[in-house]
N, C-alpha and C positions, 0 to 999 in steps of 0.2 A: 234553330233552336239559341233560347235565351240561358245565357248560363250563369244569372244571377241570384242571389238564395231568396227562396221561398219561407225561409226560416223566421229572417228578423221581424217578422209583426206577428209571431209568437209572444206570450204575454211575460213581459218584465216584470219581475219581481220589484215592489220598493223599496229605493233605497239602489237603485241597481247601479255599475258606473257606464255604464254601455248596455247600448238600446238593442243590443241583438243577445241572444241568449245562446249563441254558437259564434264558431267563426269558422266561415265555411271557407272565404275568401275574402281577401283585402277589399274587396268594394262592400263587403258590409259594415265597414268601420269609419263614421263619417271624418272629417279628417282630425277634428278638434283629438275624438279618441283614438284617435292615430297617433299624435303628437303624446294627448298623455299616456297611452301605452308605451314609448319610447322613452317619455324622463321616468315614468317606472319601474322599467328595467336597468336605466342607472342608476336608480336606489337601492332598489335587491341588488343588484351587483355590487356596490358599494357599502353595503350595511345590512348582508345577510342576516345576520346575529340580530335584528330588532324584527326578521317574520321565521325566527326558528320555529315556532308552534305553531305557523299560520295555517298549516291545515292539518292538526292535530285533530284526531279522530275523521278524515276525511280519508277517504279510497278511491284513488284513480283505474279506471280498466283503459287498456291497450290492446284493440283488435288490432294486427299487420298480415296484410296479403301480401306483403312487396318484404323481401328484404331491407334491413338498416342496421347502419352501426351507431351514428350521430344524431339521429330523430329519439331510436327510441332509449341510448343511453341519458341521453341531454336531457327527456323525457322522467324518465325512472331517475337520475339521478339528483335532476332540480325539487320533486315531488319530494321525494324523501329528505334531501336536507332541509327541509321544510317542513319536515314534520309528519307528512301523511305517508300512505301505505298505497301499493301500487301491482296491480293482479295484469298478467302480459301473458294475451288469447296468439301463438302463433298460427295465422290462419293462410299459408302460405298451400299448402296441400291442400286442405280445405276451403274453397272460399265462402265467401259469405251469400247468406243465405240456400245455403245449397242442404248444410240440415235441419235445418229450421229455418223459418222465418223474417224477415227481418223485424219486422213487427214482433213476432215473439220473442227473439232475441232481446230489441231494445227495452222490453215490455217488462224485462227481466233482471235485464244488466242495472236497472232502471231501480231498480229494491235492492241491490247491491252498493251503487258505485256515487260519486257526487259531482261524476262527468267521464264522459267518455270520448278517448282520443284515438283516430283514425288511421290509417295508411293502408289505401285502395286503391284498383284498379280503375275503378266508375266514381267518376266525380257524379253521378245519380242514385248508387247505392247509400251513397256518405248524404246526400240532401235526403234522403228516402227515411236514415236513417232517424236525421234529423229531428224531422217529423212525427217522428216514431215517439222518439225518446224524453222522457221529460224530467230528464238534467242537460247539462250540456253537451256538445258534441263539436269536439275538436278537426280541424282536416290539418294530420299530419305527412298528407298526400296523398292529391288526387292525376287522375289525368291531365285538367284540366290546372289546378293550383296549387301552389304550396307555399301558405299564408303564412307560415311560423317563419322559413326563412326567409321573405323578405321582411320580417320583420328585425330578428337577428341583423340581414343586411342594412338597413338604415341604423338601425343601433352602434353598427358597427363603424359604418361610415361618418355619423358624426361622431363618434367615438378620435375619428380622426383629421378631426377640421373641415370636413366635407359638410358644405354649405348644400343644406337638399332643398332653398330653391332656387340656388344659382349657381349651383353645381352641376356640371355636366356628368351626367352616368351613361357608358355604352354598354350593351349588351352585343355578343357577337360570338354566330353560331347557329343554333337552333332555335327558334323558337318556341321551344315549352311550355313546361308549367310553372315552374322558375321565371321565369321573362313574363311572361303571363302578372305572375304576382310581383314584378318590383315594378310592370308597366300600373300596376293598378296602384301600389303606394308611390308613384311619382306622380298620376294624375292628384291622389289625395292633396299630398303636400307643395303641390305647384311649382314640381320642379320641370329638369327636363329631360330624357334619356330619347337615344340612336337605338334604334335594335337595330343590329344590321346581319341580315341574314338571307340564304340562297331566297330564289324567289319562293319555291314550292317548300321551304319550312318556314315562310310567314309564322308570325302569331294568327291565333282563331281568328277569326272576322267579328266574330260577338262580342268576345274579351272584348278586342281594339276599340269596338262602338258603343262599349256603354264606355272605355275608360277616355276615349276621345270628346267624348258627350261632358264626364264629368272634367275634365281636364278643361275645356271652355270655359268653364265656372268655376275654376282656379287660375285659370294664369299658364295653367302647365305645356308644358311642348314635346309634345314626342311624337316621333320622325321616324319613318320606316326606310332602310336602307337597304340595300344589295350590294352593295362594293365594300369591301373589306379599309377601303382610303376613308369612309365616315368618320374609324374613330379619332379622325384628325381633333385635336386641341383637349379632347377626353379628361375628368378629371376620376376617372375613375375605368375601369376597362371590366367589365365580368361575361365566362364565360362557362359553362357545364357540358357534360358527357352529349357524345354525339349521337350516343345511341341508349337511349333511355329502355330502361329496364319494360319486358314485355315487347318490344323495336327490335329484337338481336335478331327476326328471320331477316331484314330486309340496311343488314349492318354494313356487307360491303359497298354496296350501293349509296348510303348515306356516308361513309365514310367518305370516300370519294368527292362525294356533288360535295361536302364542306371541308375537304383539305385546304383551298384557298383562304378558309377562315380559322386557320391556326394560329395561338396567339402564342408570336415569339416576338423577339430581342427587337426585332425589323417593324412588326406592329406597335411592339408599347413605344417604342422611339417616335410614333408619333401623334403619340397624345401628351398631353400635358405634360409639363416639367415634373415629377414628383407626382406623376399620375401612381395609382394603389393598382393592383393586381386584387379579383375576388372569384372568388369557386367555389360551387358549395358543397363541392368534396360527392362521392367520390371522385379523384380524377383520374385520367389513362394519356398519366403523361409519355409527350411522345404522339398523341393526336390531337387532341385541342388547346392544349396548351405542350410548350418546350421546359425543360427539366428549367433551364436558363431563366424561366420568368416566374416559375410556381417559386421555384427556391429564395428567389433573389428578394435582396430589401422592400421591394414594393411588394410584396405578396403580403395581400394580410388575411390570409385562404383560414389558420386557424383560432385569427381573432372571431374571425364568420364561427368558425364550427362552437369554439366555447358560448360566443353569444345566444345560441339558441336556448343552452338553457334558462338564462337568466330573463328573454324576452319569452320565454314558455313560463318561465314561472309570474311573467310581471301578467301576462293573457289570463291563467289561472286565478289568479291576486282577482282582478275585476270580475273575473265571470261566481266565485266562489267563496272573495272576503273585499267586495265592496267597499268595505267598512274601513276596511286595515288599508286599502289600496286607495281611498280617499283619505285616508291621516296621510300617506306619505306624499300626496298632492298637495297638499294644501300648502300653501304660502309662507 
């Protein structure tokens, strides 16, 4: 099954900054679009007052099937800081598509909202909503992708002096949705990433196939390894929880399988001097990461958390206010 977005071919309005109407995965973005979003996010973060009324009289609707702290608050606070209104609909107890069809839901919401943000169990459901909706749909996490996290991560690394082309990023642990989005971002930017997982927890083969095809064109280097020693020389080391939401039934087996991939001081010592530690949070301290690492000066996890807001605001500006986005990006 291909996981590439089927929505990018939808008609895009005149003056649009992005060739896609939605953001379902990083692969939806051209390389120059990804770099522009990162640049715009830095501007929004540095000069928020310049965008204080950008979303005035605009409404963002958020549909969440999964729990959230950073994702919910960063979208709500960010959109409100730029003058917009937010409506949050909690679907943890009632999955989308049960009470009424996705098509009816989409056609109703497009009459109220200027954009829809979704945190869902199934990427296929997200794609279906985007196909039906007349307003942009943004992926705030699905089982396959977490593009807003990857945008924030690249912003954070660049702020810290990481070279997105020549720097070496190492992912260690479970080859999950966050891993997929990071791989896609590195492939687009022409950088280097080493994905280190147990063989049975390697990234999705279709995601990797598409990313490797793009890497061939951009000059990116994407390696997959199954030995934690492959972290050697990395400029940033990234991990995530070992048990994703929805996988709790298999938690004990996954913890045992991933125990050798824990990020502790000894593993960080194998990385390059001054290497950063990254985690999208929430962290399960003592499992995928030791306190001595996440609480150390090497840790940039709360910079990542803050930058979710700025990166997402940049994305929503590009989708909803390309006029302001173009002005901000002008030399």
